[in-house]
Every structure is written in structure tokens, then in C-alpha cells.
N, C-alpha and C positions, 0 to 999 in steps of 0.2 A: 573645710579641710577634709580630705579623703583619707580613709583608714587603710585602703588597699587599692591596688591598680584596678581599673575597670575590668569587669568580668571575673574577678577573683572574689572568693568569700572573704569576709572580714577576719576569719580565723579558721584554723584547722583543728578539729576536735578528735582526739583519740581517747576513747573511754573504755575500749575493750568490751563494750556492751554492758558495763557495770552500772548499777544504780545503788545508791545508799539506801538505808532502811527508811529514810524520809522520802524516797522517791526522786531525790535530786541526783543528777549525774555528777561524776567527779573526774578530774583529769588524772592521768597516770604518768609514770616516768617515760620520757620520750625514748623511743627505740624498743619499748617492750610491748607495744600494742599492735594494731592492725594496719596502721598507715605505712605505705611504701614511701619512706623518706627519700630514697634515691630518686624515684620517679618525681616526687613532689619538688625536690631541690632542682632537678634538671628542668622541670617545667618553669619554675621561677626564673632560672638562668636563661631559658629559651625565650622568654618574653622581655628580657633585659631588666628584670627587677633587681634593684640594688638597695632596697630599703632594709629596715630592721626586721629581724626575726626575734620575737620575744616569747620564750617558753613560759607557760603559765601552769606548771604542775601544781596540784592542790597540796599545800603544805601540811594539811591534815592527813593526807594519804601518802605523800612522798617525803621521805626523810631529807634533811639538808644534803647528805651525800648523794641521794637520788637526784636532787635538783642539780647538783654539780655534774653528775653523770649525764643528765639530760643535755646540759649546755655543751659538755665535752663531746657527746655523741654527735650533735649537730655540727660542731666545728670540725670533727674528724671526717664526717661524711662529705662536707663541703670540700675539705682539703683533698681527700682521697679521690673524689670525683673530678678534681681540677676545676672547680667552679669559682666564679667571682660574684657571689651574691651577698 
């Protein structure tokens, strides 16, 4: 079973360059970091990707409302860009 289309990374990581005190990296609320999501979503649509997009913000760092905002942000960007991913 493949986790992502050939040539794509298994995941996209946006951590804003942050590290926890233990040296581990942590995920942040989607749309607040450095990833250009419009470009990323257009790229996925451009190769015909129609699979799942599964946000994985760190629940220790992102509130439940932040997790909901992350999902809403992705849905809104897909809709506003007129994409079918």
C-alpha cells in the first residue's frame, strides 16, 4: 500500500521552525506557518491527486478550536481555489 503518489513526500510538515524543550518538533495550526497552501493544493490538483488530506496538528500545542480551524482552512482554500482534491 502506498501512502502518497509517486514523487510526493509522505507528509507536509509545517512547524514554523519550532522545537520543544525536549528537542522534538511539533505541528502547528494549519494556515499559521510557512507552507504556501495555495501552491501546495494547486500542485496536488495539477497531478490529479484525489486522495485524503489528513491534518495532524499536535493536540498538545493546538487547541480543539485550532484543529477545527485547520480543517476549515483547508476546506476553504480548496473551495476558493476551485479545486477538486
